[in-house]
C-alpha positions as a printed Julia matrix, in Angstrom:
235×3 Matrix{Float64}:
  94.35   95.15  146.2
  92.24   92.37  144.7
  93.52   90.01  142.03
  91.58   91.68  139.21
  92.53   95.23  140.2
  96.2    94.8   139.38
  95.34   94.16  135.72
  93.25   97.32  135.28
  96.08   99.82  134.5
  97.74   97.54  131.93
  94.37   96.83  130.32
  93.76  100.56  129.91
  97.28  100.99  128.5
  96.63   98.18  126.03
  93.43   99.9   124.92
  95.45  103.08  124.33
  97.83  101.06  122.17
  94.93   99.49  120.26
  93.38  102.89  119.61
  96.73  104.17  118.35
  97.03  101.26  115.91
  93.55  101.95  114.56
  94.49  105.63  114.25
  97.44  104.67  112.06
  95.1   102.67  109.81
  92.77  105.68  109.53
  95.69  107.96  108.65
  96.9   105.46  106.03
  93.48  105.76  104.39
  93.48  109.6   104.55
  90.79  109.59  107.25
  92.07  112.51  109.32
  88.97  112.66  111.49
  89.23  109.0   112.46
  92.95  109.36  113.19
  92.37  112.4   115.42
  89.57  110.68  117.32
  91.83  107.68  117.95
  94.62  109.94  119.25
  92.14  111.62  121.6
  90.83  108.24  122.79
  94.41  107.07  123.38
  95.08  110.22  125.4
  92.02  109.47  127.56
  93.17  105.9   128.19
  96.68  107.19  128.9
  95.27  109.49  131.59
  93.07  106.75  133.03
  95.8   104.11  133.27
  97.93  106.4   135.42
  94.93  107.32  137.55
  94.02  103.65  137.99
  97.58  102.76  138.94
  97.58  105.42  141.67
  94.12  104.57  143.02
  94.74  100.81  143.01
  98.42  101.08  143.94
  99.05   98.83  140.96
 102.45  100.06  139.84
 104.74   97.61  138.06
 107.89   97.65  135.95
 105.97   95.92  133.18
 103.28   98.6   133.29
 105.92  101.32  132.98
 107.46   99.72  129.91
 104.08   98.93  128.35
 102.99  102.53  128.83
 106.02  103.83  126.94
 105.5   101.37  124.09
 101.82  102.31  123.81
 102.67  106.02  123.9
 105.23  105.62  121.13
 102.63  104.08  118.82
  99.63  106.25  119.76
 101.46  109.56  120.19
 104.5   109.04  117.95
 103.68  106.88  114.94
  99.98  107.8   114.61
 100.43  111.59  114.33
 103.49  111.1   112.09
 101.45  108.92  109.74
  98.66  111.51  109.71
 101.01  114.37  108.75
 102.75  112.17  106.18
  99.35  111.45  104.63
  98.57  115.17  104.67
 101.78  116.11  102.86
 101.48  113.19  100.44
  98.01  114.35   99.45
  99.34  117.9    99.16
 101.96  116.57   96.76
  99.27  114.84   94.73
  97.35  118.1    94.32
 100.4   120.2    93.45
 102.28  117.5    91.49
 105.3   118.11   93.66
 108.82  117.11   92.88
 112.34  117.75   94.09
 112.69  118.94   97.69
 108.96  118.88   98.34
 108.83  115.19   97.53
 111.28  114.48  100.36
 109.9   116.97  102.89
 106.83  114.79  103.36
 109.01  112.17  105.06
 110.21  114.59  107.74
 107.19  113.94  110.04
 108.63  110.49  110.71
 111.1   112.27  112.96
 108.13  112.63  115.36
 108.27  109.0   116.6
 112.07  109.21  116.81
 112.02  112.24  119.1
 109.0   110.86  120.95
 110.99  107.7   121.71
 113.88  109.81  123.01
 111.44  111.8   125.16
 109.83  108.67  126.6
 113.16  106.94  127.27
 114.49  109.97  129.11
 111.29  110.33  131.13
 111.59  106.74  132.34
 115.04  107.3   133.83
 114.87  110.99  134.82
 114.18  111.36  138.55
 113.55  115.1   138.1
 110.19  114.5   136.39
 108.14  113.13  139.28
 105.84  116.15  139.72
 106.47  118.08  136.51
 107.93  117.54  133.04
 111.05  118.57  131.2
 110.07  119.01  127.59
 106.69  118.73  125.93
 104.8   115.53  126.91
 104.19  113.22  123.95
 100.36  113.12  124.32
 100.19  116.93  124.08
 102.53  116.85  121.07
 100.34  114.24  119.36
  97.15  116.21  120.01
  98.78  119.29  118.46
  99.64  117.45  115.24
  96.38  115.54  115.19
  94.45  118.81  115.25
  96.71  120.39  112.62
  96.41  117.38  110.32
  92.62  117.23  110.63
  92.21  120.99  110.08
  94.39  121.2   106.97
  93.1   118.16  105.09
  90.0   120.0   103.71
  92.17  122.94  102.62
  94.72  121.02  100.55
  93.18  121.69   97.15
  93.44  125.44   97.8
  96.5   125.78  100.03
  98.5   122.63   99.3
 101.94  122.81   97.79
 105.53  123.6    98.64
 104.64  126.38  101.08
 102.51  124.06  103.23
 105.2   121.36  103.16
 107.87  123.87  104.2
 105.78  125.33  107.04
 104.98  121.88  108.42
 108.61  120.81  108.06
 109.77  123.82  110.09
 107.03  123.29  112.68
 107.99  119.61  112.96
 111.58  120.59  113.76
 110.42  123.07  116.4
 108.02  120.7   118.15
 110.51  117.82  118.0
 113.0   120.07  119.8
 110.36  120.85  122.43
 109.97  117.12  123.09
 113.59  116.71  124.16
 114.17  120.21  125.54
 114.97  121.04  129.17
 112.06  123.49  129.34
 110.0   122.78  132.51
 106.34  122.0   131.74
 103.8   121.93  134.56
 101.78  118.78  135.18
  97.99  118.73  134.9
  97.76  116.44  137.94
  96.4   118.19  141.01
  95.68  117.25  144.61
  92.82  119.73  145.05
  90.44  121.93  143.06
  91.39  125.11  144.94
  92.46  128.15  142.91
  95.64  128.62  144.92
  98.34  126.4   143.51
  96.28  125.61  140.4
  96.26  129.04  138.79
  98.07  127.9   135.63
  95.8   124.89  135.24
  92.65  127.02  135.42
  94.07  129.61  133.03
  94.95  126.79  130.63
  91.44  125.32  130.95
  89.76  128.66  130.25
  92.12  129.47  127.39
  91.69  126.02  125.86
  87.9   126.23  125.92
  88.06  129.7   124.33
  90.51  128.49  121.68
  88.35  125.51  120.73
  85.2   127.65  120.72
  86.78  130.19  118.37
  88.82  127.9   116.1
  87.09  124.53  116.33
  89.35  121.49  116.16
  92.36  123.65  115.3
  91.79  125.23  118.71
  93.22  122.04  120.24
  96.57  122.98  118.7
  96.07  126.48  120.11
  95.5   124.98  123.55
  98.79  123.05  123.35
 100.56  126.23  122.24
  99.06  128.03  125.25
 100.29  125.22  127.51
 103.84  125.7   126.23
 103.66  129.49  126.68
 102.32  129.23  130.23
 105.07  126.76  131.08
 107.82  128.94  129.62
 106.65  132.05  131.49
 105.76  130.28  134.74
 107.44  132.34  137.48
 107.15  129.51  140.02
 109.09  126.92  138.06
């Protein structure tokens, strides 16, 4: 491996972190579209840094730690800030008070459970070829899509009901992050149908979901991923 090659994975990881920081700034300014785009860009860099590390054989302990720190910001703090902004704006429309005022802070449990998920992944030898619990990038994409899709609807559908639904959903997805439910990996060694059946079903279902529901279809794709993993007979 050449001298420059060993810096490629960490550079890509750093770009993922940078994109996550910008996403937080967008969310802080109620720019749901910008925040979602940054989460998606971070997910792309997160995929590429792992790919680069494998192709260049550029694994390092520093890279492993840096990857977790970048993931916590891009896939923990950024989506939490987006959903907090969503619920805060919902409160502004409905002039919320009481319980609803405090429910908007619940999304900050997302980075807490994401940190627990990442820490466990780093020390769990069982997760070499598959995952236990929902991966944090998928979790962030789910909430990024939800946040973006609901922002335009706040004036009509904002209020206590929306806050309660999101609070319940936050609890459910946070549990999925740290659960022992096996989740199949999207990494593959070939493009053959045999052995990749779930991946191709997920791809087809995801494309259909996005075609039918637009950006919210990304959340539908993550939901499909969870369902396929739960009912995978080969796990």
